[in-house]
Backbone as CSV, one residue per row, in Angstrom:
resi,resn,N_x,N_y,N_z,CA_x,CA_y,CA_z,C_x,C_y,C_z
1,MET,125.247,54.501,78.100,125.775,54.375,76.620,127.055,54.775,76.476
2,PRO,128.096,54.240,75.912,129.385,54.668,75.844,129.646,55.936,74.980
3,GLN,130.424,56.834,75.407,130.631,58.053,74.753,131.451,57.795,73.488
4,LEU,131.137,58.524,72.272,131.905,58.526,71.292,133.200,59.398,71.405
5,PRO,134.389,59.227,70.624,135.366,60.016,70.831,134.959,61.792,70.791
6,GLU,134.055,61.955,69.787,133.918,63.338,69.710,132.944,63.919,70.717
7,ASP,132.330,63.041,71.629,131.567,63.387,72.760,132.487,64.006,73.799
8,LEU,133.664,63.889,73.754,134.614,64.024,74.958,135.027,65.506,74.797
9,VAL,134.998,66.162,73.633,135.603,67.415,73.452,134.707,68.473,72.867
10,GLU,134.686,69.742,73.225,133.962,70.723,72.635,134.863,71.824,71.923
11,LEU,134.719,71.716,70.551,135.563,72.715,69.829,134.935,74.228,69.882
12,LEU,135.660,75.024,70.325,135.232,76.501,70.520,135.335,77.318,69.215
13,PRO,134.530,78.380,69.177,134.618,79.275,68.045,135.974,79.791,67.656
14,THR,136.757,79.914,68.550,138.318,80.421,68.363,139.047,79.327,67.501
15,ALA,138.349,78.196,67.107,139.217,77.308,66.331,138.833,77.639,64.929
16,SER,138.102,78.611,64.575,137.500,78.887,63.249,138.687,79.178,62.318
17,PRO,139.742,79.917,62.561,140.791,80.153,61.557,141.493,78.779,61.162
18,PHE,141.845,77.960,61.969,142.361,76.734,61.669,141.535,75.988,60.778
19,LEU,140.232,75.813,61.175,139.146,75.042,60.398,139.048,75.684,59.039
20,ASP,138.952,77.112,58.889,138.802,77.788,57.555,139.984,77.492,56.694
21,ARG,141.311,77.528,57.357,142.384,77.280,56.427,142.359,75.902,55.958
22,GLU,142.015,74.798,56.692,141.918,73.603,56.126,140.809,73.333,55.121
23,SER,139.758,74.015,55.276,138.700,74.049,54.191,139.209,74.591,53.083
24,ALA,140.021,75.609,53.196,140.419,76.179,51.805,141.366,75.361,51.152
25,LEU,142.260,74.617,51.918,143.301,73.727,51.437,142.824,72.592,50.577
26,ALA,141.450,72.219,50.998,140.698,71.103,50.499,140.564,71.461,49.071
27,GLN,140.525,72.736,48.481,140.155,73.113,47.201,141.423,73.083,46.479
28,HIS,142.533,72.982,47.013,143.993,73.057,46.395,144.212,71.769,45.566
29,ALA,144.877,71.833,44.495,145.301,70.752,43.636,146.124,69.590,44.577
30,ASP,146.860,70.132,45.278,147.812,69.306,46.160,147.902,69.732,47.539
31,PRO,146.663,69.459,48.318,146.542,70.012,49.747,147.818,69.621,50.680
32,ALA,148.525,68.594,50.595,149.624,68.117,51.357,150.783,69.073,51.146
33,ALA,151.019,69.441,49.752,152.015,70.232,49.514,151.788,71.695,49.930
34,ALA,150.539,72.139,50.044,150.266,73.481,50.281,150.087,73.634,51.837
35,ARG,149.940,72.586,52.478,149.658,72.682,54.005,150.936,73.282,54.696
36,ARG,150.720,74.186,55.482,151.601,74.821,56.342,151.885,73.890,57.655
37,GLY,153.074,73.635,57.952,153.346,72.913,59.044,152.724,73.266,60.322
38,LEU,152.057,72.521,61.165,151.515,72.925,62.418,151.647,71.989,63.436
39,VAL,152.457,72.214,64.451,152.867,71.424,65.461,151.811,71.325,66.717
40,LEU,151.478,70.164,67.175,150.792,70.098,68.440,151.731,69.562,69.407
41,VAL,151.915,70.204,70.478,152.715,69.937,71.518,151.722,69.394,72.724
42,HIS,152.025,68.361,73.468,151.325,67.973,74.504,152.082,67.771,75.912
43,ASP,151.628,68.055,76.958,152.446,68.022,78.144,151.459,67.697,79.404
44,LEU,150.589,66.617,79.144,149.404,66.160,80.021,150.243,65.651,81.252
45,ALA,149.789,66.473,82.399,150.410,66.212,83.712,150.001,64.966,84.440
46,GLY,150.762,64.077,84.638,150.413,62.889,85.345,151.546,62.228,86.071
47,ASP,151.490,60.906,86.272,152.571,60.142,87.092,153.764,60.046,86.286
48,PHE,153.622,60.192,84.924,154.880,59.841,84.008,155.663,61.268,83.780
49,ASP,155.661,62.169,84.711,156.227,63.456,84.319,157.112,63.909,85.690
50,ALA,158.286,63.468,85.804,159.024,63.562,87.067,159.217,64.979,87.290
51,ALA,158.933,65.475,88.565,159.105,66.911,89.001,158.159,67.788,88.174
52,ARG,157.191,67.276,87.556,156.123,67.896,86.806,156.895,68.800,85.605
53,SER,157.956,68.394,85.107,158.838,69.186,84.303,158.050,69.543,82.954
54,GLY,157.368,68.550,82.293,156.690,68.814,81.105,155.565,69.948,81.301
55,ALA,154.726,69.644,82.502,153.633,70.446,82.786,154.196,71.920,82.954
56,LEU,155.188,72.022,83.694,155.913,73.379,84.032,156.339,73.942,82.748
57,ALA,156.911,73.197,81.770,157.365,73.717,80.544,156.081,74.411,79.799
58,GLY,154.905,73.657,79.680,153.679,74.070,79.016,153.232,75.285,79.702
59,ALA,153.246,75.319,81.030,152.721,76.559,81.854,153.402,77.679,81.564
60,HIS,154.791,77.543,81.275,155.752,78.734,80.995,155.266,79.200,79.684
61,LEU,155.043,78.254,78.721,154.660,78.915,77.344,153.334,79.678,77.493
62,LEU,152.419,79.226,78.277,151.151,79.974,78.362,151.293,81.295,78.971
63,ALA,152.119,81.251,79.978,152.505,82.325,80.698,153.136,83.519,79.793
64,SER,154.029,83.113,78.774,154.797,83.992,77.991,154.520,84.290,76.663
65,LEU,153.531,83.583,76.187,153.092,83.832,74.708,151.787,83.918,74.406
66,PRO,151.353,84.616,73.442,149.843,84.956,73.310,149.166,83.759,72.970
67,HIS,147.942,83.404,73.482,147.124,82.282,73.339,145.864,82.403,73.519
68,GLU,145.083,81.374,73.147,143.570,81.351,73.300,143.147,79.874,73.254
69,ALA,142.244,79.492,74.138,141.641,78.231,74.062,140.893,77.873,72.786
70,ILE,140.991,76.715,72.192,140.218,76.460,71.036,139.380,75.256,71.115
71,ALA,139.699,74.562,72.208,138.925,73.168,72.595,139.021,72.887,74.019
72,ARG,138.077,72.441,74.447,137.914,71.918,75.929,137.517,70.353,75.995
73,PHE,138.260,69.589,76.824,137.728,68.187,76.994,136.999,68.056,78.154
74,ASP,136.172,67.072,78.102,135.241,66.787,79.407,136.107,66.008,80.562
75,ALA,136.623,66.890,81.389,137.360,66.379,82.385,136.610,65.646,83.424
76,ASP,135.307,65.973,83.532,134.571,65.135,84.421,134.349,63.654,84.027
77,ALA,134.520,63.485,82.674,134.410,62.062,82.186,135.696,61.404,82.172
78,LEU,136.803,62.233,82.152,138.303,61.546,81.999,139.132,61.543,83.198
79,VAL,138.664,62.233,84.212,139.606,62.385,85.573,139.073,61.753,86.670
80,ASP,139.725,60.962,87.272,139.330,60.266,88.667,139.530,61.233,89.745
81,TYR,138.439,61.883,90.149,138.718,63.063,91.359,139.175,62.455,92.631
82,ARG,138.703,61.209,93.019,139.251,60.675,94.183,140.646,60.375,94.282
83,ALA,141.255,60.064,92.941,142.669,59.619,92.808,143.378,61.003,92.820
84,HIS,142.848,62.034,92.345,143.543,63.319,92.225,142.584,64.347,92.778
85,ARG,142.475,64.515,94.112,141.374,65.245,94.698,141.552,66.731,94.324
86,PRO,140.591,67.499,93.729,140.727,68.963,93.458,140.868,69.674,94.672
87,ARG,141.612,70.734,94.647,141.784,71.628,95.901,140.535,72.575,95.936
88,MET,140.096,72.841,97.379,139.117,73.761,97.525,139.486,74.581,98.580
89,THR,138.979,75.972,98.635,139.289,76.873,99.644,138.237,76.849,100.679
90,PHE,138.415,76.720,101.881,137.501,76.706,103.079,137.758,77.966,103.952
91,THR,136.886,78.713,104.188,137.124,80.147,104.786,136.541,80.171,106.318
92,GLY,136.466,78.982,106.962,136.062,78.891,108.369,134.732,78.286,108.547
93,ASP,133.733,78.791,107.723,132.503,78.271,107.997,131.814,78.053,106.546
94,SER,132.566,78.281,105.466,131.923,77.906,104.180,133.003,77.656,103.114
95,TYR,132.630,76.956,101.887,133.421,76.836,100.853,133.539,77.990,99.854
96,ALA,134.613,78.530,99.651,134.663,79.654,98.749,134.975,79.356,97.228
97,ASP,135.678,78.351,96.943,135.943,78.088,95.491,136.726,76.637,95.340
98,ALA,136.507,76.269,94.119,137.165,75.010,93.848,138.104,75.040,92.568
99,THR,139.044,74.328,92.451,140.038,74.357,91.443,139.882,73.022,90.724
100,LEU,139.082,72.968,89.676,138.779,71.531,89.082,139.809,71.388,87.964
101,PRO,140.132,70.071,87.786,140.997,69.771,86.655,140.442,70.113,85.344
102,GLU,141.438,70.510,84.477,141.115,70.943,82.992,142.003,70.106,81.960
103,ILE,141.370,69.985,80.791,142.299,69.516,79.592,141.824,70.397,78.629
104,VAL,142.758,71.404,78.158,142.459,72.202,77.293,143.475,72.192,75.986
105,LEU,142.887,72.602,74.912,143.773,72.872,73.667,143.871,74.327,73.347
106,TYR,145.065,74.664,73.424,145.311,76.131,73.037,146.004,76.315,71.802
107,ALA,145.764,77.556,71.118,146.544,78.055,70.116,147.545,79.106,70.641
108,LEU,148.639,78.928,70.232,149.681,79.894,70.527,150.473,80.524,69.332
109,GLU,151.249,81.564,69.692,152.110,82.090,68.587,153.723,82.202,69.356
110,ASP,154.528,81.726,68.447,155.834,81.646,69.205,156.461,83.142,68.890
111,ASP,157.622,83.457,69.331,158.309,84.735,69.370,158.515,85.233,67.946
112,ALA,158.202,84.339,66.862,158.263,84.807,65.426,156.950,84.917,64.798
113,GLY,155.936,84.644,65.685,154.580,84.793,65.179,154.113,83.428,64.478
114,GLU,154.787,82.513,64.649,154.491,81.186,64.034,153.578,80.523,64.915
115,PRO,152.230,80.029,64.481,151.315,79.362,65.232,151.546,77.962,65.551
116,PHE,151.411,77.440,66.739,151.462,75.963,67.114,150.314,75.788,68.389
117,LEU,150.120,74.514,68.549,149.017,74.220,69.449,149.713,73.563,70.772
118,LEU,148.882,73.652,71.818,149.334,73.066,73.107,148.223,72.430,73.774
119,LEU,148.355,71.044,74.086,147.364,70.483,74.853,147.853,70.181,76.288
120,HIS,147.222,70.879,77.121,147.874,71.066,78.362,146.724,70.798,79.455
121,GLY,146.990,70.235,80.563,146.060,69.864,81.526,146.502,68.556,82.236
122,ALA,145.315,67.989,82.914,145.586,66.736,83.561,145.608,65.593,82.567
123,GLU,146.426,64.439,82.917,146.419,63.165,82.242,145.024,62.535,82.553
124,PRO,144.296,62.056,81.334,143.118,61.348,81.676,143.318,59.964,82.659
125,ASP,142.450,59.728,83.485,142.393,58.414,84.026,141.651,57.357,83.270
126,PHE,140.705,57.837,82.543,139.664,56.830,81.936,139.618,57.186,80.394
127,ALA,139.070,56.153,79.787,138.844,56.280,78.305,139.886,56.667,77.404
128,TRP,141.100,56.137,77.706,142.289,56.631,76.974,142.150,56.402,75.416
129,GLU,141.524,55.394,75.016,141.546,55.117,73.540,140.558,56.094,72.919
130,ARG,139.497,56.468,73.538,138.435,57.423,73.164,139.001,58.709,73.126
131,PHE,139.766,59.034,74.245,140.440,60.387,74.286,141.528,60.517,73.228
132,VAL,142.281,59.494,72.879,143.362,59.610,71.953,142.740,59.903,70.481
133,ALA,141.620,59.004,70.383,140.911,59.287,69.110,140.284,60.561,68.814
134,ALA,139.792,61.230,69.968,139.197,62.582,69.705,140.544,63.434,69.539
135,VAL,141.514,63.357,70.162,142.702,64.185,69.844,143.294,63.997,68.322
136,ARG,143.239,62.766,67.910,143.675,62.612,66.630,142.663,63.136,65.372
137,ASP,141.327,62.943,65.864,140.363,63.635,65.027,140.499,65.239,64.967
138,LEU,140.893,65.804,66.095,140.876,67.263,66.301,142.234,67.627,65.372
139,ALA,143.438,66.842,65.422,144.530,67.137,64.852,144.349,67.116,63.295
140,GLU,143.490,66.279,62.773,143.154,66.081,61.499,142.336,67.316,60.867
141,ARG,141.407,67.621,61.833,140.644,68.875,61.426,141.234,70.177,61.386
142,LEU,142.161,70.142,62.245,143.050,71.526,62.400,144.161,71.630,61.681
143,GLY,144.632,70.692,60.805,145.735,70.585,60.183,147.091,70.331,60.840
144,VAL,147.034,69.593,61.878,148.316,69.331,62.532,149.253,68.235,61.598
145,THR,150.426,68.635,61.483,151.336,67.850,60.798,152.206,67.157,61.653
146,SER,152.378,67.389,62.797,153.489,66.658,63.648,152.968,66.967,65.167
147,VAL,153.234,65.890,65.929,152.748,65.983,67.467,154.078,65.763,68.233
148,ALA,154.267,66.520,69.371,155.398,66.482,70.175,155.137,66.397,71.684
149,ALA,155.586,65.552,72.231,155.448,65.295,73.739,156.559,65.830,74.618
150,LEU,156.146,66.426,75.842,157.107,66.889,76.856,156.877,66.227,78.055
151,HIS,157.940,65.464,78.587,157.751,64.926,79.934,159.189,64.533,80.459
152,ALA,159.136,63.889,81.601,160.416,63.784,82.307,160.424,62.518,83.104
153,ILE,161.604,61.831,83.121,161.550,60.462,83.932,162.873,60.712,85.158
154,PRO,162.634,59.967,86.028,163.699,60.029,87.163,164.886,59.082,86.911
155,MET,165.975,59.694,86.979,167.197,59.022,86.593,168.368,59.043,87.484
156,PRO,169.262,58.108,87.623,170.538,58.369,88.619,171.500,59.356,88.032
157,VAL,171.175,60.583,87.933,172.084,61.682,87.464,172.082,62.758,88.461
158,PRO,173.238,63.432,88.558,173.357,64.582,89.535,172.768,65.947,89.042
159,HIS,172.156,66.721,89.988,171.572,68.141,89.671,172.935,69.145,89.200
160,THR,173.969,68.612,89.396,175.132,69.552,89.210,175.816,69.453,87.944
161,ARG,175.160,68.674,87.089,175.602,68.356,85.563,174.499,68.988,84.546
162,PRO,174.810,69.037,83.371,173.748,69.498,82.316,172.791,68.337,82.299
163,VAL,171.490,68.837,82.226,170.380,68.033,82.060,170.401,67.253,80.679
164,THR,170.268,65.967,80.855,170.226,65.202,79.625,168.885,64.583,79.207
165,LEU,168.612,63.968,78.128,167.350,63.504,77.937,167.327,62.290,76.917
166,THR,166.133,61.793,76.830,165.868,60.518,75.851,164.754,61.041,74.963
167,ALA,165.110,60.882,73.580,164.186,61.082,72.734,163.529,59.894,72.063
168,HIS,162.256,60.038,71.662,161.516,58.911,70.913,160.661,59.328,69.772
169,ALA,160.273,58.485,68.847,159.537,59.058,67.660,158.817,57.765,66.963
170,THR,157.883,58.015,66.186,157.292,57.078,65.371,158.114,56.702,64.155
171,ARG,159.112,57.677,63.785,160.134,57.457,62.731,161.430,57.889,63.093
172,ARG,162.402,56.941,62.956,163.777,57.194,63.397,164.330,58.752,62.832
173,GLN,163.920,58.907,61.609,164.486,60.075,60.869,164.164,61.381,61.637
174,LEU,163.024,61.239,62.501,162.644,62.588,63.197,163.599,62.971,64.377
175,ILE,164.382,61.833,64.928,165.120,62.033,65.955,166.706,61.478,65.755
176,GLU,166.986,61.694,64.451,168.196,60.823,63.937,169.441,61.352,64.745
177,ASP,169.388,62.827,65.115,170.673,63.181,65.934,170.810,62.851,67.387
178,TYR,169.545,62.009,67.838,169.623,61.565,69.224,170.099,60.209,69.235
179,PRO,170.911,59.798,70.217,171.415,58.422,70.526,170.150,57.472,70.914
180,VAL,170.330,56.144,70.705,169.561,55.169,71.164,170.335,54.524,72.384
181,TYR,169.816,54.417,73.453,170.483,53.868,74.583,170.158,52.479,75.093
182,TRP,169.033,51.972,74.716,168.725,50.610,75.109,167.662,49.945,74.217
183,GLY,167.562,48.704,74.408,166.636,48.040,73.403,165.232,47.910,74.032
184,GLN,164.485,46.804,73.635,163.135,46.630,74.158,163.027,46.626,75.480
185,VAL,162.020,47.338,76.139,161.841,47.337,77.517,160.298,47.562,77.659
186,ARG,159.649,46.954,78.744,158.298,47.123,78.896,158.183,48.044,80.301
187,ILE,157.622,49.173,80.024,157.515,50.280,80.984,156.013,50.503,81.260
188,PRO,155.596,51.093,82.442,154.201,51.676,82.609,153.893,52.628,81.372
189,GLY,152.544,52.459,81.055,152.137,53.328,79.989,151.455,54.617,80.389
190,SER,151.357,55.616,79.376,150.862,56.774,79.691,149.896,57.332,78.434
191,VAL,149.107,58.273,78.693,148.200,58.698,77.690,149.098,59.297,76.507
192,GLY,150.173,59.958,76.966,151.099,60.606,76.008,151.720,59.587,74.963
193,ALA,152.141,58.500,75.637,152.839,57.417,74.969,151.914,56.737,73.904
194,LEU,150.572,56.370,74.400,149.518,55.881,73.610,149.304,56.838,72.408
195,LEU,149.086,58.172,72.685,148.845,59.147,71.621,149.967,59.074,70.476
196,GLU,151.190,58.935,70.915,152.376,58.892,69.971,152.166,57.687,69.258
197,LEU,151.818,56.546,69.726,151.756,55.270,69.153,150.642,55.167,68.214
198,ARG,149.359,55.734,68.507,148.320,55.766,67.625,148.547,56.790,66.442
199,MET,149.187,57.858,66.757,149.471,58.924,65.728,150.374,58.133,64.572
200,GLY,151.409,57.574,65.227,152.257,56.688,64.157,151.434,55.817,63.278
201,GLU,150.563,55.182,63.969,149.822,53.918,63.138,148.751,54.786,62.192
202,ALA,148.518,56.100,62.352,147.669,56.826,61.431,148.573,57.668,60.411
203,GLY,149.759,57.601,60.448,150.679,58.059,59.620,151.072,59.496,59.744
204,VAL,150.934,59.868,61.157,151.187,61.273,61.532,152.501,61.233,62.270
205,ASP,153.438,62.290,61.903,154.694,62.112,62.607,154.503,62.652,64.088
206,ALA,154.996,61.809,65.017,154.955,62.008,66.434,156.174,61.799,67.044
207,TYR,156.678,62.478,68.085,158.006,62.305,68.655,157.730,62.824,70.153
208,GLY,158.718,62.682,71.026,158.803,63.205,72.383,160.136,63.253,72.919
209,ILE,160.215,63.989,73.926,161.521,64.108,74.528,161.256,64.282,76.104
210,ALA,162.089,63.246,76.792,161.921,63.190,78.274,163.232,63.470,78.900
211,ALA,163.150,64.695,79.624,164.288,64.945,80.411,164.554,64.137,81.496
212,HIS,165.936,64.042,81.910,166.283,63.105,82.994,166.467,63.883,84.203
213,VAL,165.553,63.674,85.280,165.463,64.204,86.476,166.201,63.530,87.488
214,PRO,167.255,64.160,88.361,167.821,63.442,89.489,166.674,62.861,90.207
215,HIS,166.901,61.425,90.527,165.924,60.686,91.303,165.597,61.342,92.608
216,TYR,166.564,62.061,93.273,166.194,62.648,94.496,165.465,63.946,94.413
217,LEU,165.203,64.443,93.167,164.444,65.565,92.889,163.077,65.353,92.346
218,ALA,162.755,64.036,91.998,161.688,63.676,91.056,160.342,64.156,91.647
219,GLN,160.312,64.379,92.978,158.987,64.717,93.580,159.150,66.418,94.026
220,ALA,160.014,66.921,93.418,160.282,68.277,93.712,160.011,69.162,92.505
221,THR,160.481,70.376,92.508,160.393,71.235,91.421,161.769,71.339,90.746
222,TYR,162.024,71.262,89.424,163.229,71.141,88.844,163.040,71.963,87.440
223,PRO,163.089,73.142,87.486,162.937,74.030,86.314,164.035,73.759,85.244
224,ALA,165.155,73.220,85.715,166.192,73.014,84.656,165.973,72.008,83.619
225,ALA,165.020,71.027,84.125,164.426,70.076,83.208,163.386,70.644,82.233
226,SER,162.580,71.436,82.562,161.652,72.245,81.875,162.225,73.119,80.770
227,LEU,163.559,73.887,81.151,164.169,74.655,80.292,164.816,73.777,79.116
228,THR,165.311,72.568,79.526,166.033,71.612,78.531,165.036,71.198,77.480
229,LEU,163.713,70.976,78.102,162.623,70.428,77.193,162.239,71.488,76.155
230,LEU,162.243,72.659,76.499,161.929,73.774,75.577,162.962,74.040,74.684
231,GLU,164.209,73.841,74.954,165.454,74.179,74.014,165.417,73.083,72.937
232,HIS,165.108,71.640,73.555,165.039,70.765,72.407,163.783,70.758,71.717
233,LEU,162.689,71.185,72.245,161.559,71.394,71.433,161.792,72.388,70.256
234,SER,162.589,73.411,70.478,162.888,74.421,69.679,163.669,73.813,68.431
235,ARG,164.653,73.023,69.015,165.497,72.364,68.004,164.939,71.344,67.117
236,LEU,163.943,70.569,67.589,163.170,69.680,66.639,161.940,70.254,65.840
237,THR,161.376,71.350,66.336,160.505,71.980,65.574,160.681,73.316,64.845
238,GLY,161.912,73.892,65.127,162.197,75.165,64.607,161.199,76.354,65.301
239,LEU,160.574,76.261,66.233,159.681,77.166,66.830,160.714,78.021,67.776
240,HIS,160.393,79.233,67.852,161.107,80.224,68.618,160.601,80.595,69.928
241,LEU,160.833,79.789,71.038,160.373,79.812,72.188,161.018,80.504,73.322
242,PRO,160.375,81.304,74.112,160.974,81.987,75.333,161.507,81.191,76.274
243,THR,162.748,81.424,76.926,163.297,80.534,77.850,163.959,81.308,79.037
244,GLU,164.011,82.666,78.947,164.803,83.419,79.939,164.315,83.341,81.283
245,ALA,162.976,83.312,81.466,162.402,83.277,82.826,162.607,81.844,83.392
246,LEU,162.600,80.766,82.510,162.960,79.480,83.110,164.504,79.489,83.473
247,ARG,165.183,79.934,82.742,166.542,79.881,82.954,167.047,80.619,84.268
248,GLU,166.320,81.850,84.606,166.526,82.431,85.951,166.045,81.515,87.035
249,ALA,164.868,80.912,86.763,164.290,79.918,87.894,165.132,78.804,88.087
250,ALA,165.724,78.193,86.890,166.665,77.086,87.095,167.925,77.483,87.863
251,GLU,168.442,78.694,87.673,169.714,79.204,88.464,169.282,79.366,89.894
252,ALA,168.257,79.955,90.169,167.625,80.057,91.608,167.390,78.743,92.285
253,ASN,166.786,77.756,91.541,166.628,76.554,92.238,167.753,75.675,92.373
254,ARG,168.822,75.880,91.489,170.135,75.201,91.773,170.923,75.628,93.158
255,THR,170.563,77.008,93.330,171.269,77.416,94.537,170.512,76.848,95.641
256,GLU,169.255,76.957,95.717,168.333,76.283,96.792,168.682,74.886,97.062
257,VAL,168.846,74.141,95.945,169.098,72.556,95.966,170.536,72.431,96.597
258,ASP,171.578,73.200,96.071,172.859,72.969,96.609,172.897,73.425,98.187
259,GLU,172.141,74.385,98.706,172.022,74.748,100.007,171.540,73.556,100.842
260,GLN,170.388,72.957,100.349,169.759,71.838,101.073,170.664,70.651,101.099
261,ILE,171.329,70.319,99.986,172.287,69.189,99.913,173.379,69.312,100.883
262,GLY,173.968,70.632,100.838,175.044,70.915,101.684,174.675,70.654,103.206
263,ARG,173.555,70.654,103.605,173.136,70.616,105.227,173.262,69.163,105.437
264,SER,173.571,68.115,104.536,173.601,66.839,104.951,174.944,66.172,104.393
265,PRO,175.791,65.680,105.289,176.892,64.932,104.651,176.499,63.636,103.807
266,GLU,175.478,63.034,104.265,175.144,61.847,103.536,174.672,62.172,102.025
267,ASN,173.693,63.252,101.892,173.329,63.664,100.765,174.500,64.102,99.805
268,THR,175.373,64.803,100.503,176.561,65.373,99.670,177.387,64.245,99.084
269,ALA,177.547,63.154,99.852,178.155,62.123,99.400,177.442,61.363,98.314
270,VAL,176.317,61.230,98.380,175.450,60.733,97.149,175.618,61.527,95.789
271,VAL,175.567,62.832,95.957,175.684,63.677,94.802,177.122,63.393,94.184
272,ALA,178.096,63.515,95.153,179.437,63.303,94.693,179.862,62.169,93.875
273,ALA,179.080,61.046,94.531,179.160,59.661,93.879,178.589,59.666,92.383
274,LEU,177.413,60.274,92.290,176.754,60.578,90.990,177.634,61.190,90.034
275,GLU,178.189,62.474,90.571,179.194,63.196,89.776,180.321,62.531,89.180
276,GLN,180.871,61.616,89.968,182.074,60.851,89.554,181.574,59.960,88.652
277,GLN,180.449,59.177,88.724,180.112,58.325,87.721,179.645,58.948,86.235
278,TYR,179.131,60.142,86.481,178.748,61.056,85.428,179.980,61.322,84.683
279,ASP,180.922,61.901,85.316,182.088,62.436,84.578,182.869,61.163,84.110
280,ASP,183.043,60.200,84.639,183.861,58.945,84.229,183.181,58.438,83.009
281,PHE,181.905,58.428,83.054,181.213,57.811,81.931,181.341,58.799,80.676
282,THR,181.021,60.114,80.831,181.098,61.176,79.831,182.585,61.174,79.048
283,THR,183.543,61.008,80.077,184.963,61.123,79.511,184.997,59.880,78.565
284,ALA,184.671,58.679,78.890,184.849,57.446,78.159,183.932,57.442,76.820
285,HIS,182.846,57.851,77.019,181.758,57.541,76.037,181.098,58.762,75.352
286,GLY,181.267,59.952,75.922,180.642,61.089,75.349,179.716,61.477,76.326
287,ASP,179.027,62.819,76.078,178.184,63.448,77.043,176.759,62.969,76.861
288,THR,176.412,61.625,77.448,175.124,61.199,77.451,174.461,61.415,78.844
289,GLY,175.167,61.113,79.978,174.663,61.394,81.253,173.780,60.334,81.757
290,LEU,173.722,59.251,81.077,172.678,58.143,81.387,173.558,57.020,82.170
291,LEU,173.623,57.256,83.463,174.448,56.495,84.334,173.580,55.591,85.253
292,GLY,174.077,54.367,85.298,173.506,53.370,86.386,174.511,53.488,87.658
293,SER,173.973,52.641,88.552,174.680,52.484,89.680,176.197,52.105,89.724
294,SER,176.302,51.303,88.550,177.843,50.827,88.226,178.527,52.031,87.305
295,GLY,177.894,52.959,86.949,178.733,54.001,85.964,178.380,53.514,84.609
296,GLN,177.563,52.752,84.277,177.232,52.375,82.929,175.836,52.656,82.714
297,VAL,175.336,52.724,81.263,174.043,52.971,80.862,173.143,51.970,81.395
298,PRO,172.038,52.385,82.128,170.953,51.645,82.787,170.529,50.524,81.659
299,SER,170.217,49.392,82.262,169.588,48.401,81.340,168.112,48.689,81.204
300,GLY,167.372,48.098,80.315,166.056,48.230,80.171,165.257,47.904,81.475
301,GLU,165.739,46.849,82.185,164.994,46.519,83.469,165.287,47.497,84.557
302,GLU,166.386,48.071,84.549,166.643,49.175,85.618,165.860,50.384,85.278
303,ILE,165.627,50.722,84.044,164.785,51.898,83.844,163.458,51.580,84.225
304,ALA,162.923,50.337,83.784,161.466,49.994,84.168,161.422,49.923,85.620
305,ASP,162.356,49.320,86.395,162.365,49.530,87.879,162.190,50.864,88.466
306,GLU,163.011,51.760,87.854,163.065,53.283,88.314,161.579,53.749,88.244
307,PHE,161.049,53.469,86.993,159.759,54.016,86.522,158.709,53.446,87.748
308,GLU,158.758,52.114,88.163,157.905,51.662,89.009,157.984,52.134,90.435
309,ARG,159.261,52.501,90.860,159.555,53.117,92.091,158.894,54.437,92.150
310,PHE,159.168,55.195,91.184,158.502,56.484,91.033,157.124,56.509,91.027
311,LEU,156.462,55.735,90.247,155.032,55.640,90.315,154.409,55.252,91.581
312,ALA,155.146,54.315,92.421,154.816,53.742,93.648,154.818,55.083,94.627
313,GLU,155.803,55.855,94.524,155.895,56.989,95.511,154.950,57.911,95.215
314,GLN,154.485,57.950,93.937,153.290,58.949,93.518,152.029,58.454,94.157
315,GLU,151.826,57.078,94.174,150.518,56.594,94.791,150.662,56.758,96.338
316,LYS,151.762,56.615,96.820,152.002,56.779,98.402,151.611,58.286,98.650
317,ARG,152.101,59.120,98.004,151.941,60.535,98.343,150.421,60.936,98.142
318,ARG,149.631,60.284,97.166,148.273,60.581,97.050,147.454,60.038,98.167
319,GLY,148.096,58.830,98.918,147.213,58.349,99.975,147.632,58.971,101.310
320,GLU,148.435,59.975,101.264,148.639,60.642,102.525,147.741,61.642,102.973
């Protein structure tokens, strides 16, 4: 028998403060006007997150801010373990433990004491529509007024220049300070993208920021992208988010990447060419950093092709 959306999630007792607040608001003459804005951030780690930049940003928030789990999703029903095999510890003649995937909704407080929510964990492989419906129901019950996505995409940009990003939203007004780079394009989907689409259809403001990760680092760790995501999340939401540890990690990572690139004349030449394209374009058109192989903004088809190459590489790595 197919599961209902609510069967996919367990709401924990720690959610009571949010539920009680919404219950009290229901008695208000104008609940919408009295409702305090509550942001739901999601960073579900999947193939649509180059260098796992969004997931690293979310993990950094959990490591840096007070938090508690308020809901857990049924990962057994949502994740394909054979496509994403859990890690287990073998001690010579026995299995000691297993690290199974989780999808958890956390309540956090920013550095100013402002509450917000973070949906963190593995991207579901199955039941996308039921999962999205369950998240949408939770958002309504908990008083969420806006939803923000963190992720990253591989792009032909150099690691030696500032990280740029693409913003998207259910309403242009939510991201009006961010430029639009290309028109209609069909790209591989993700749960995060479907959640944004369905939230918009339900009248909930939803938006996302995608950091541009150098394509040659898309399978590595790139904390500079995670740092940029949190800086722009603060800008869009007003949340006061800690970034110092990520900034230090980004500086250390930059040194490591510089050293690795410097050992290969071929890699050095590739980065130098990307730097020239970046600088030429930003001089002529402003600081966008969205450069194709010709020094122009990539077309929709080029962006879709880059996604497909990245996803194919992810599939190849899983098969190894």
